[in-house]
GUVOZA-180275 format. One record per residue (C-alpha): residue number from 0; chain; x, y, z. Coordinates in steps of 0.5 Angstrom, whole numbers, plus 500, padded with zeros to 3 digits. Example, Ala and Ser with C-alpha at 12.3 -4.5 7.8 and 13.67 -1.06 7.14 Angstrom:
2
<rec><pos>0</pos><unit>A</unit><X>525</X><Y>491</Y><Z>516</Z></rec>
<rec><pos>1</pos><unit>A</unit><X>527</X><Y>498</Y><Z>514</Z></rec>
//
This chain:
276
<rec><pos>0</pos><unit>A</unit><X>320</X><Y>470</Y><Z>393</Z></rec>
<rec><pos>1</pos><unit>A</unit><X>324</X><Y>466</Y><Z>389</Z></rec>
<rec><pos>2</pos><unit>A</unit><X>322</X><Y>458</Y><Z>388</Z></rec>
<rec><pos>3</pos><unit>A</unit><X>327</X><Y>455</Y><Z>392</Z></rec>
<rec><pos>4</pos><unit>A</unit><X>326</X><Y>459</Y><Z>397</Z></rec>
<rec><pos>5</pos><unit>A</unit><X>318</X><Y>458</Y><Z>398</Z></rec>
<rec><pos>6</pos><unit>A</unit><X>321</X><Y>451</Y><Z>398</Z></rec>
<rec><pos>7</pos><unit>A</unit><X>326</X><Y>450</Y><Z>403</Z></rec>
<rec><pos>8</pos><unit>A</unit><X>322</X><Y>455</Y><Z>408</Z></rec>
<rec><pos>9</pos><unit>A</unit><X>315</X><Y>450</Y><Z>407</Z></rec>
<rec><pos>10</pos><unit>A</unit><X>317</X><Y>444</Y><Z>413</Z></rec>
<rec><pos>11</pos><unit>A</unit><X>319</X><Y>451</Y><Z>417</Z></rec>
<rec><pos>12</pos><unit>A</unit><X>312</X><Y>454</Y><Z>415</Z></rec>
<rec><pos>13</pos><unit>A</unit><X>308</X><Y>447</Y><Z>415</Z></rec>
<rec><pos>14</pos><unit>A</unit><X>311</X><Y>446</Y><Z>423</Z></rec>
<rec><pos>15</pos><unit>A</unit><X>309</X><Y>453</Y><Z>424</Z></rec>
<rec><pos>16</pos><unit>A</unit><X>302</X><Y>453</Y><Z>422</Z></rec>
<rec><pos>17</pos><unit>A</unit><X>301</X><Y>447</Y><Z>426</Z></rec>
<rec><pos>18</pos><unit>A</unit><X>304</X><Y>450</Y><Z>431</Z></rec>
<rec><pos>19</pos><unit>A</unit><X>298</X><Y>455</Y><Z>432</Z></rec>
<rec><pos>20</pos><unit>A</unit><X>293</X><Y>450</Y><Z>430</Z></rec>
<rec><pos>21</pos><unit>A</unit><X>295</X><Y>447</Y><Z>437</Z></rec>
<rec><pos>22</pos><unit>A</unit><X>298</X><Y>452</Y><Z>442</Z></rec>
<rec><pos>23</pos><unit>A</unit><X>296</X><Y>459</Y><Z>440</Z></rec>
<rec><pos>24</pos><unit>A</unit><X>290</X><Y>461</Y><Z>443</Z></rec>
<rec><pos>25</pos><unit>A</unit><X>285</X><Y>468</Y><Z>441</Z></rec>
<rec><pos>26</pos><unit>A</unit><X>290</X><Y>474</Y><Z>444</Z></rec>
<rec><pos>27</pos><unit>A</unit><X>288</X><Y>480</Y><Z>448</Z></rec>
<rec><pos>28</pos><unit>A</unit><X>294</X><Y>484</Y><Z>447</Z></rec>
<rec><pos>29</pos><unit>A</unit><X>292</X><Y>486</Y><Z>440</Z></rec>
<rec><pos>30</pos><unit>A</unit><X>285</X><Y>490</Y><Z>443</Z></rec>
<rec><pos>31</pos><unit>A</unit><X>289</X><Y>494</Y><Z>447</Z></rec>
<rec><pos>32</pos><unit>A</unit><X>289</X><Y>499</Y><Z>442</Z></rec>
<rec><pos>33</pos><unit>A</unit><X>296</X><Y>503</Y><Z>445</Z></rec>
<rec><pos>34</pos><unit>A</unit><X>299</X><Y>508</Y><Z>441</Z></rec>
<rec><pos>35</pos><unit>A</unit><X>304</X><Y>512</Y><Z>442</Z></rec>
<rec><pos>36</pos><unit>A</unit><X>312</X><Y>511</Y><Z>446</Z></rec>
<rec><pos>37</pos><unit>A</unit><X>315</X><Y>505</Y><Z>449</Z></rec>
<rec><pos>38</pos><unit>A</unit><X>321</X><Y>504</Y><Z>453</Z></rec>
<rec><pos>39</pos><unit>A</unit><X>322</X><Y>496</Y><Z>455</Z></rec>
<rec><pos>40</pos><unit>A</unit><X>327</X><Y>496</Y><Z>460</Z></rec>
<rec><pos>41</pos><unit>A</unit><X>330</X><Y>489</Y><Z>459</Z></rec>
<rec><pos>42</pos><unit>A</unit><X>334</X><Y>487</Y><Z>466</Z></rec>
<rec><pos>43</pos><unit>A</unit><X>342</X><Y>488</Y><Z>463</Z></rec>
<rec><pos>44</pos><unit>A</unit><X>347</X><Y>490</Y><Z>467</Z></rec>
<rec><pos>45</pos><unit>A</unit><X>348</X><Y>496</Y><Z>463</Z></rec>
<rec><pos>46</pos><unit>A</unit><X>340</X><Y>498</Y><Z>465</Z></rec>
<rec><pos>47</pos><unit>A</unit><X>344</X><Y>501</Y><Z>472</Z></rec>
<rec><pos>48</pos><unit>A</unit><X>347</X><Y>506</Y><Z>470</Z></rec>
<rec><pos>49</pos><unit>A</unit><X>342</X><Y>507</Y><Z>465</Z></rec>
<rec><pos>50</pos><unit>A</unit><X>337</X><Y>508</Y><Z>470</Z></rec>
<rec><pos>51</pos><unit>A</unit><X>340</X><Y>512</Y><Z>474</Z></rec>
<rec><pos>52</pos><unit>A</unit><X>341</X><Y>517</Y><Z>470</Z></rec>
<rec><pos>53</pos><unit>A</unit><X>334</X><Y>517</Y><Z>468</Z></rec>
<rec><pos>54</pos><unit>A</unit><X>330</X><Y>516</Y><Z>473</Z></rec>
<rec><pos>55</pos><unit>A</unit><X>325</X><Y>521</Y><Z>473</Z></rec>
<rec><pos>56</pos><unit>A</unit><X>324</X><Y>520</Y><Z>465</Z></rec>
<rec><pos>57</pos><unit>A</unit><X>322</X><Y>514</Y><Z>465</Z></rec>
<rec><pos>58</pos><unit>A</unit><X>318</X><Y>515</Y><Z>471</Z></rec>
<rec><pos>59</pos><unit>A</unit><X>314</X><Y>520</Y><Z>466</Z></rec>
<rec><pos>60</pos><unit>A</unit><X>315</X><Y>514</Y><Z>460</Z></rec>
<rec><pos>61</pos><unit>A</unit><X>311</X><Y>509</Y><Z>458</Z></rec>
<rec><pos>62</pos><unit>A</unit><X>315</X><Y>503</Y><Z>461</Z></rec>
<rec><pos>63</pos><unit>A</unit><X>315</X><Y>495</Y><Z>461</Z></rec>
<rec><pos>64</pos><unit>A</unit><X>319</X><Y>491</Y><Z>465</Z></rec>
<rec><pos>65</pos><unit>A</unit><X>320</X><Y>483</Y><Z>465</Z></rec>
<rec><pos>66</pos><unit>A</unit><X>322</X><Y>478</Y><Z>470</Z></rec>
<rec><pos>67</pos><unit>A</unit><X>325</X><Y>480</Y><Z>477</Z></rec>
<rec><pos>68</pos><unit>A</unit><X>324</X><Y>488</Y><Z>476</Z></rec>
<rec><pos>69</pos><unit>A</unit><X>318</X><Y>488</Y><Z>482</Z></rec>
<rec><pos>70</pos><unit>A</unit><X>324</X><Y>484</Y><Z>487</Z></rec>
<rec><pos>71</pos><unit>A</unit><X>328</X><Y>491</Y><Z>485</Z></rec>
<rec><pos>72</pos><unit>A</unit><X>327</X><Y>496</Y><Z>489</Z></rec>
<rec><pos>73</pos><unit>A</unit><X>327</X><Y>501</Y><Z>483</Z></rec>
<rec><pos>74</pos><unit>A</unit><X>320</X><Y>498</Y><Z>481</Z></rec>
<rec><pos>75</pos><unit>A</unit><X>317</X><Y>503</Y><Z>485</Z></rec>
<rec><pos>76</pos><unit>A</unit><X>320</X><Y>509</Y><Z>483</Z></rec>
<rec><pos>77</pos><unit>A</unit><X>319</X><Y>508</Y><Z>476</Z></rec>
<rec><pos>78</pos><unit>A</unit><X>313</X><Y>504</Y><Z>476</Z></rec>
<rec><pos>79</pos><unit>A</unit><X>312</X><Y>501</Y><Z>469</Z></rec>
<rec><pos>80</pos><unit>A</unit><X>307</X><Y>500</Y><Z>465</Z></rec>
<rec><pos>81</pos><unit>A</unit><X>307</X><Y>494</Y><Z>463</Z></rec>
<rec><pos>82</pos><unit>A</unit><X>311</X><Y>487</Y><Z>466</Z></rec>
<rec><pos>83</pos><unit>A</unit><X>312</X><Y>481</Y><Z>462</Z></rec>
<rec><pos>84</pos><unit>A</unit><X>313</X><Y>474</Y><Z>464</Z></rec>
<rec><pos>85</pos><unit>A</unit><X>313</X><Y>468</Y><Z>460</Z></rec>
<rec><pos>86</pos><unit>A</unit><X>318</X><Y>464</Y><Z>462</Z></rec>
<rec><pos>87</pos><unit>A</unit><X>314</X><Y>457</Y><Z>466</Z></rec>
<rec><pos>88</pos><unit>A</unit><X>319</X><Y>458</Y><Z>471</Z></rec>
<rec><pos>89</pos><unit>A</unit><X>314</X><Y>464</Y><Z>474</Z></rec>
<rec><pos>90</pos><unit>A</unit><X>308</X><Y>460</Y><Z>474</Z></rec>
<rec><pos>91</pos><unit>A</unit><X>311</X><Y>453</Y><Z>476</Z></rec>
<rec><pos>92</pos><unit>A</unit><X>316</X><Y>454</Y><Z>482</Z></rec>
<rec><pos>93</pos><unit>A</unit><X>312</X><Y>458</Y><Z>486</Z></rec>
<rec><pos>94</pos><unit>A</unit><X>315</X><Y>455</Y><Z>492</Z></rec>
<rec><pos>95</pos><unit>A</unit><X>321</X><Y>458</Y><Z>491</Z></rec>
<rec><pos>96</pos><unit>A</unit><X>321</X><Y>465</Y><Z>496</Z></rec>
<rec><pos>97</pos><unit>A</unit><X>324</X><Y>469</Y><Z>489</Z></rec>
<rec><pos>98</pos><unit>A</unit><X>319</X><Y>467</Y><Z>485</Z></rec>
<rec><pos>99</pos><unit>A</unit><X>313</X><Y>468</Y><Z>492</Z></rec>
<rec><pos>100</pos><unit>A</unit><X>316</X><Y>475</Y><Z>493</Z></rec>
<rec><pos>101</pos><unit>A</unit><X>315</X><Y>478</Y><Z>485</Z></rec>
<rec><pos>102</pos><unit>A</unit><X>308</X><Y>476</Y><Z>485</Z></rec>
<rec><pos>103</pos><unit>A</unit><X>306</X><Y>479</Y><Z>492</Z></rec>
<rec><pos>104</pos><unit>A</unit><X>310</X><Y>485</Y><Z>489</Z></rec>
<rec><pos>105</pos><unit>A</unit><X>306</X><Y>484</Y><Z>483</Z></rec>
<rec><pos>106</pos><unit>A</unit><X>300</X><Y>485</Y><Z>487</Z></rec>
<rec><pos>107</pos><unit>A</unit><X>302</X><Y>490</Y><Z>491</Z></rec>
<rec><pos>108</pos><unit>A</unit><X>302</X><Y>495</Y><Z>484</Z></rec>
<rec><pos>109</pos><unit>A</unit><X>297</X><Y>500</Y><Z>485</Z></rec>
<rec><pos>110</pos><unit>A</unit><X>299</X><Y>505</Y><Z>480</Z></rec>
<rec><pos>111</pos><unit>A</unit><X>294</X><Y>500</Y><Z>475</Z></rec>
<rec><pos>112</pos><unit>A</unit><X>299</X><Y>497</Y><Z>472</Z></rec>
<rec><pos>113</pos><unit>A</unit><X>298</X><Y>492</Y><Z>466</Z></rec>
<rec><pos>114</pos><unit>A</unit><X>301</X><Y>484</Y><Z>466</Z></rec>
<rec><pos>115</pos><unit>A</unit><X>301</X><Y>480</Y><Z>460</Z></rec>
<rec><pos>116</pos><unit>A</unit><X>302</X><Y>473</Y><Z>460</Z></rec>
<rec><pos>117</pos><unit>A</unit><X>302</X><Y>467</Y><Z>455</Z></rec>
<rec><pos>118</pos><unit>A</unit><X>294</X><Y>465</Y><Z>453</Z></rec>
<rec><pos>119</pos><unit>A</unit><X>296</X><Y>459</Y><Z>458</Z></rec>
<rec><pos>120</pos><unit>A</unit><X>297</X><Y>462</Y><Z>463</Z></rec>
<rec><pos>121</pos><unit>A</unit><X>292</X><Y>468</Y><Z>465</Z></rec>
<rec><pos>122</pos><unit>A</unit><X>287</X><Y>465</Y><Z>470</Z></rec>
<rec><pos>123</pos><unit>A</unit><X>294</X><Y>463</Y><Z>475</Z></rec>
<rec><pos>124</pos><unit>A</unit><X>296</X><Y>470</Y><Z>473</Z></rec>
<rec><pos>125</pos><unit>A</unit><X>290</X><Y>473</Y><Z>474</Z></rec>
<rec><pos>126</pos><unit>A</unit><X>288</X><Y>471</Y><Z>481</Z></rec>
<rec><pos>127</pos><unit>A</unit><X>296</X><Y>471</Y><Z>483</Z></rec>
<rec><pos>128</pos><unit>A</unit><X>297</X><Y>478</Y><Z>482</Z></rec>
<rec><pos>129</pos><unit>A</unit><X>290</X><Y>480</Y><Z>484</Z></rec>
<rec><pos>130</pos><unit>A</unit><X>284</X><Y>485</Y><Z>482</Z></rec>
<rec><pos>131</pos><unit>A</unit><X>289</X><Y>492</Y><Z>481</Z></rec>
<rec><pos>132</pos><unit>A</unit><X>293</X><Y>488</Y><Z>477</Z></rec>
<rec><pos>133</pos><unit>A</unit><X>290</X><Y>488</Y><Z>469</Z></rec>
<rec><pos>134</pos><unit>A</unit><X>291</X><Y>481</Y><Z>465</Z></rec>
<rec><pos>135</pos><unit>A</unit><X>293</X><Y>482</Y><Z>457</Z></rec>
<rec><pos>136</pos><unit>A</unit><X>296</X><Y>475</Y><Z>455</Z></rec>
<rec><pos>137</pos><unit>A</unit><X>300</X><Y>473</Y><Z>448</Z></rec>
<rec><pos>138</pos><unit>A</unit><X>302</X><Y>466</Y><Z>445</Z></rec>
<rec><pos>139</pos><unit>A</unit><X>309</X><Y>465</Y><Z>445</Z></rec>
<rec><pos>140</pos><unit>A</unit><X>309</X><Y>462</Y><Z>439</Z></rec>
<rec><pos>141</pos><unit>A</unit><X>315</X><Y>461</Y><Z>435</Z></rec>
<rec><pos>142</pos><unit>A</unit><X>313</X><Y>461</Y><Z>428</Z></rec>
<rec><pos>143</pos><unit>A</unit><X>317</X><Y>461</Y><Z>421</Z></rec>
<rec><pos>144</pos><unit>A</unit><X>317</X><Y>460</Y><Z>415</Z></rec>
<rec><pos>145</pos><unit>A</unit><X>314</X><Y>465</Y><Z>408</Z></rec>
<rec><pos>146</pos><unit>A</unit><X>314</X><Y>472</Y><Z>410</Z></rec>
<rec><pos>147</pos><unit>A</unit><X>307</X><Y>473</Y><Z>408</Z></rec>
<rec><pos>148</pos><unit>A</unit><X>306</X><Y>466</Y><Z>414</Z></rec>
<rec><pos>149</pos><unit>A</unit><X>310</X><Y>469</Y><Z>419</Z></rec>
<rec><pos>150</pos><unit>A</unit><X>307</X><Y>477</Y><Z>418</Z></rec>
<rec><pos>151</pos><unit>A</unit><X>300</X><Y>474</Y><Z>418</Z></rec>
<rec><pos>152</pos><unit>A</unit><X>302</X><Y>470</Y><Z>424</Z></rec>
<rec><pos>153</pos><unit>A</unit><X>305</X><Y>476</Y><Z>428</Z></rec>
<rec><pos>154</pos><unit>A</unit><X>299</X><Y>481</Y><Z>425</Z></rec>
<rec><pos>155</pos><unit>A</unit><X>294</X><Y>478</Y><Z>428</Z></rec>
<rec><pos>156</pos><unit>A</unit><X>298</X><Y>475</Y><Z>435</Z></rec>
<rec><pos>157</pos><unit>A</unit><X>298</X><Y>467</Y><Z>433</Z></rec>
<rec><pos>158</pos><unit>A</unit><X>305</X><Y>468</Y><Z>434</Z></rec>
<rec><pos>159</pos><unit>A</unit><X>312</X><Y>470</Y><Z>435</Z></rec>
<rec><pos>160</pos><unit>A</unit><X>319</X><Y>469</Y><Z>432</Z></rec>
<rec><pos>161</pos><unit>A</unit><X>322</X><Y>463</Y><Z>436</Z></rec>
<rec><pos>162</pos><unit>A</unit><X>322</X><Y>468</Y><Z>444</Z></rec>
<rec><pos>163</pos><unit>A</unit><X>329</X><Y>464</Y><Z>446</Z></rec>
<rec><pos>164</pos><unit>A</unit><X>328</X><Y>470</Y><Z>451</Z></rec>
<rec><pos>165</pos><unit>A</unit><X>322</X><Y>474</Y><Z>455</Z></rec>
<rec><pos>166</pos><unit>A</unit><X>326</X><Y>482</Y><Z>450</Z></rec>
<rec><pos>167</pos><unit>A</unit><X>322</X><Y>477</Y><Z>444</Z></rec>
<rec><pos>168</pos><unit>A</unit><X>316</X><Y>477</Y><Z>447</Z></rec>
<rec><pos>169</pos><unit>A</unit><X>317</X><Y>484</Y><Z>451</Z></rec>
<rec><pos>170</pos><unit>A</unit><X>318</X><Y>486</Y><Z>443</Z></rec>
<rec><pos>171</pos><unit>A</unit><X>313</X><Y>483</Y><Z>440</Z></rec>
<rec><pos>172</pos><unit>A</unit><X>306</X><Y>485</Y><Z>445</Z></rec>
<rec><pos>173</pos><unit>A</unit><X>308</X><Y>491</Y><Z>444</Z></rec>
<rec><pos>174</pos><unit>A</unit><X>308</X><Y>491</Y><Z>436</Z></rec>
<rec><pos>175</pos><unit>A</unit><X>301</X><Y>487</Y><Z>437</Z></rec>
<rec><pos>176</pos><unit>A</unit><X>299</X><Y>492</Y><Z>443</Z></rec>
<rec><pos>177</pos><unit>A</unit><X>300</X><Y>498</Y><Z>437</Z></rec>
<rec><pos>178</pos><unit>A</unit><X>306</X><Y>502</Y><Z>440</Z></rec>
<rec><pos>179</pos><unit>A</unit><X>309</X><Y>505</Y><Z>432</Z></rec>
<rec><pos>180</pos><unit>A</unit><X>316</X><Y>507</Y><Z>437</Z></rec>
<rec><pos>181</pos><unit>A</unit><X>320</X><Y>501</Y><Z>442</Z></rec>
<rec><pos>182</pos><unit>A</unit><X>326</X><Y>504</Y><Z>445</Z></rec>
<rec><pos>183</pos><unit>A</unit><X>330</X><Y>498</Y><Z>449</Z></rec>
<rec><pos>184</pos><unit>A</unit><X>334</X><Y>499</Y><Z>454</Z></rec>
<rec><pos>185</pos><unit>A</unit><X>338</X><Y>494</Y><Z>458</Z></rec>
<rec><pos>186</pos><unit>A</unit><X>339</X><Y>490</Y><Z>452</Z></rec>
<rec><pos>187</pos><unit>A</unit><X>346</X><Y>488</Y><Z>453</Z></rec>
<rec><pos>188</pos><unit>A</unit><X>345</X><Y>480</Y><Z>451</Z></rec>
<rec><pos>189</pos><unit>A</unit><X>353</X><Y>480</Y><Z>451</Z></rec>
<rec><pos>190</pos><unit>A</unit><X>352</X><Y>472</Y><Z>454</Z></rec>
<rec><pos>191</pos><unit>A</unit><X>359</X><Y>470</Y><Z>450</Z></rec>
<rec><pos>192</pos><unit>A</unit><X>363</X><Y>475</Y><Z>454</Z></rec>
<rec><pos>193</pos><unit>A</unit><X>362</X><Y>471</Y><Z>459</Z></rec>
<rec><pos>194</pos><unit>A</unit><X>360</X><Y>463</Y><Z>458</Z></rec>
<rec><pos>195</pos><unit>A</unit><X>366</X><Y>459</Y><Z>459</Z></rec>
<rec><pos>196</pos><unit>A</unit><X>367</X><Y>451</Y><Z>460</Z></rec>
<rec><pos>197</pos><unit>A</unit><X>370</X><Y>447</Y><Z>466</Z></rec>
<rec><pos>198</pos><unit>A</unit><X>375</X><Y>441</Y><Z>466</Z></rec>
<rec><pos>199</pos><unit>A</unit><X>368</X><Y>438</Y><Z>467</Z></rec>
<rec><pos>200</pos><unit>A</unit><X>367</X><Y>439</Y><Z>461</Z></rec>
<rec><pos>201</pos><unit>A</unit><X>361</X><Y>442</Y><Z>464</Z></rec>
<rec><pos>202</pos><unit>A</unit><X>359</X><Y>449</Y><Z>460</Z></rec>
<rec><pos>203</pos><unit>A</unit><X>359</X><Y>455</Y><Z>466</Z></rec>
<rec><pos>204</pos><unit>A</unit><X>356</X><Y>463</Y><Z>464</Z></rec>
<rec><pos>205</pos><unit>A</unit><X>355</X><Y>468</Y><Z>469</Z></rec>
<rec><pos>206</pos><unit>A</unit><X>349</X><Y>472</Y><Z>466</Z></rec>
<rec><pos>207</pos><unit>A</unit><X>348</X><Y>481</Y><Z>470</Z></rec>
<rec><pos>208</pos><unit>A</unit><X>343</X><Y>485</Y><Z>472</Z></rec>
<rec><pos>209</pos><unit>A</unit><X>342</X><Y>491</Y><Z>474</Z></rec>
<rec><pos>210</pos><unit>A</unit><X>341</X><Y>488</Y><Z>480</Z></rec>
<rec><pos>211</pos><unit>A</unit><X>344</X><Y>485</Y><Z>485</Z></rec>
<rec><pos>212</pos><unit>A</unit><X>342</X><Y>477</Y><Z>486</Z></rec>
<rec><pos>213</pos><unit>A</unit><X>345</X><Y>471</Y><Z>491</Z></rec>
<rec><pos>214</pos><unit>A</unit><X>348</X><Y>465</Y><Z>490</Z></rec>
<rec><pos>215</pos><unit>A</unit><X>342</X><Y>462</Y><Z>489</Z></rec>
<rec><pos>216</pos><unit>A</unit><X>340</X><Y>465</Y><Z>482</Z></rec>
<rec><pos>217</pos><unit>A</unit><X>347</X><Y>463</Y><Z>479</Z></rec>
<rec><pos>218</pos><unit>A</unit><X>345</X><Y>457</Y><Z>481</Z></rec>
<rec><pos>219</pos><unit>A</unit><X>339</X><Y>455</Y><Z>478</Z></rec>
<rec><pos>220</pos><unit>A</unit><X>343</X><Y>459</Y><Z>472</Z></rec>
<rec><pos>221</pos><unit>A</unit><X>348</X><Y>453</Y><Z>472</Z></rec>
<rec><pos>222</pos><unit>A</unit><X>343</X><Y>447</Y><Z>473</Z></rec>
<rec><pos>223</pos><unit>A</unit><X>340</X><Y>450</Y><Z>467</Z></rec>
<rec><pos>224</pos><unit>A</unit><X>346</X><Y>448</Y><Z>463</Z></rec>
<rec><pos>225</pos><unit>A</unit><X>347</X><Y>442</Y><Z>466</Z></rec>
<rec><pos>226</pos><unit>A</unit><X>350</X><Y>437</Y><Z>461</Z></rec>
<rec><pos>227</pos><unit>A</unit><X>348</X><Y>442</Y><Z>456</Z></rec>
<rec><pos>228</pos><unit>A</unit><X>354</X><Y>441</Y><Z>451</Z></rec>
<rec><pos>229</pos><unit>A</unit><X>357</X><Y>449</Y><Z>448</Z></rec>
<rec><pos>230</pos><unit>A</unit><X>354</X><Y>448</Y><Z>441</Z></rec>
<rec><pos>231</pos><unit>A</unit><X>347</X><Y>447</Y><Z>444</Z></rec>
<rec><pos>232</pos><unit>A</unit><X>348</X><Y>453</Y><Z>448</Z></rec>
<rec><pos>233</pos><unit>A</unit><X>351</X><Y>457</Y><Z>442</Z></rec>
<rec><pos>234</pos><unit>A</unit><X>345</X><Y>454</Y><Z>437</Z></rec>
<rec><pos>235</pos><unit>A</unit><X>340</X><Y>458</Y><Z>442</Z></rec>
<rec><pos>236</pos><unit>A</unit><X>344</X><Y>464</Y><Z>443</Z></rec>
<rec><pos>237</pos><unit>A</unit><X>344</X><Y>464</Y><Z>434</Z></rec>
<rec><pos>238</pos><unit>A</unit><X>336</X><Y>464</Y><Z>436</Z></rec>
<rec><pos>239</pos><unit>A</unit><X>335</X><Y>469</Y><Z>440</Z></rec>
<rec><pos>240</pos><unit>A</unit><X>340</X><Y>474</Y><Z>435</Z></rec>
<rec><pos>241</pos><unit>A</unit><X>335</X><Y>471</Y><Z>428</Z></rec>
<rec><pos>242</pos><unit>A</unit><X>329</X><Y>473</Y><Z>432</Z></rec>
<rec><pos>243</pos><unit>A</unit><X>330</X><Y>479</Y><Z>434</Z></rec>
<rec><pos>244</pos><unit>A</unit><X>332</X><Y>481</Y><Z>425</Z></rec>
<rec><pos>245</pos><unit>A</unit><X>325</X><Y>477</Y><Z>424</Z></rec>
<rec><pos>246</pos><unit>A</unit><X>323</X><Y>482</Y><Z>428</Z></rec>
<rec><pos>247</pos><unit>A</unit><X>326</X><Y>488</Y><Z>425</Z></rec>
<rec><pos>248</pos><unit>A</unit><X>323</X><Y>486</Y><Z>419</Z></rec>
<rec><pos>249</pos><unit>A</unit><X>317</X><Y>486</Y><Z>420</Z></rec>
<rec><pos>250</pos><unit>A</unit><X>318</X><Y>493</Y><Z>424</Z></rec>
<rec><pos>251</pos><unit>A</unit><X>320</X><Y>496</Y><Z>417</Z></rec>
<rec><pos>252</pos><unit>A</unit><X>314</X><Y>495</Y><Z>413</Z></rec>
<rec><pos>253</pos><unit>A</unit><X>309</X><Y>496</Y><Z>419</Z></rec>
<rec><pos>254</pos><unit>A</unit><X>313</X><Y>503</Y><Z>419</Z></rec>
<rec><pos>255</pos><unit>A</unit><X>315</X><Y>502</Y><Z>427</Z></rec>
<rec><pos>256</pos><unit>A</unit><X>320</X><Y>504</Y><Z>429</Z></rec>
<rec><pos>257</pos><unit>A</unit><X>325</X><Y>500</Y><Z>434</Z></rec>
<rec><pos>258</pos><unit>A</unit><X>330</X><Y>502</Y><Z>437</Z></rec>
<rec><pos>259</pos><unit>A</unit><X>337</X><Y>501</Y><Z>441</Z></rec>
<rec><pos>260</pos><unit>A</unit><X>339</X><Y>505</Y><Z>446</Z></rec>
<rec><pos>261</pos><unit>A</unit><X>344</X><Y>500</Y><Z>450</Z></rec>
<rec><pos>262</pos><unit>A</unit><X>351</X><Y>501</Y><Z>450</Z></rec>
<rec><pos>263</pos><unit>A</unit><X>355</X><Y>495</Y><Z>448</Z></rec>
<rec><pos>264</pos><unit>A</unit><X>349</X><Y>491</Y><Z>446</Z></rec>
<rec><pos>265</pos><unit>A</unit><X>351</X><Y>485</Y><Z>442</Z></rec>
<rec><pos>266</pos><unit>A</unit><X>343</X><Y>486</Y><Z>438</Z></rec>
<rec><pos>267</pos><unit>A</unit><X>345</X><Y>488</Y><Z>431</Z></rec>
<rec><pos>268</pos><unit>A</unit><X>339</X><Y>488</Y><Z>429</Z></rec>
<rec><pos>269</pos><unit>A</unit><X>335</X><Y>493</Y><Z>430</Z></rec>
<rec><pos>270</pos><unit>A</unit><X>338</X><Y>502</Y><Z>429</Z></rec>
<rec><pos>271</pos><unit>A</unit><X>342</X><Y>504</Y><Z>435</Z></rec>
<rec><pos>272</pos><unit>A</unit><X>342</X><Y>510</Y><Z>440</Z></rec>
<rec><pos>273</pos><unit>A</unit><X>346</X><Y>513</Y><Z>446</Z></rec>
<rec><pos>274</pos><unit>A</unit><X>340</X><Y>515</Y><Z>449</Z></rec>
<rec><pos>275</pos><unit>A</unit><X>333</X><Y>514</Y><Z>451</Z></rec>
//
């Protein structure tokens, strides 16, 4: 590491050390000791075709689902072994119908599913998910700076690249559990194709998923972007796409294969393949 690069990374590194000291807990995800391969099912629109063409393969494979996937009929057909929730929304908006349905469906998973949540949400998740669900914890604490610091934080599950979205956390959870072969599906990340500014200078974005959503879901998205200027939205995109390159760098060093099987994906950090 050059002296100039080390100095430029001093600020982010010290900030990351402070965040880990204050926010990180003993994460149980690293004690899973998983082996083999896993398919992470992000909720992008391309996942619809992937499921339709590979349903039996997905049902027979070790998979990880995210966010509102349990509210889709496919959840009961694929029966994912792992499920991850990171957004505080899932723990703070329990009075909303979609969130209530999500937890109800998760609690009914009888095939030995493991739920992955932030350390600080472990007790709540265990209570909401019920006794039939195993809970593992992660630290969704953004760490960046010196490469050795990032590597140590990732290896010990103290943190991860800034988790701008759940897929970043899902990949890092799979890495920290020990999976050496990770395939991404439904990771479209094509937000830049569906974002514009209306005549009131409000940022508008449509974020489609593989399942059908009602008007309330779009209203929630609109409210999240209310009052946020375009440059901040674009910056959040930057944070997400940069995070994948940090993951890819770590994966290369540790012999972990991460491939993207999402047609038309905007993620440029991982090798592509045309099928699962």
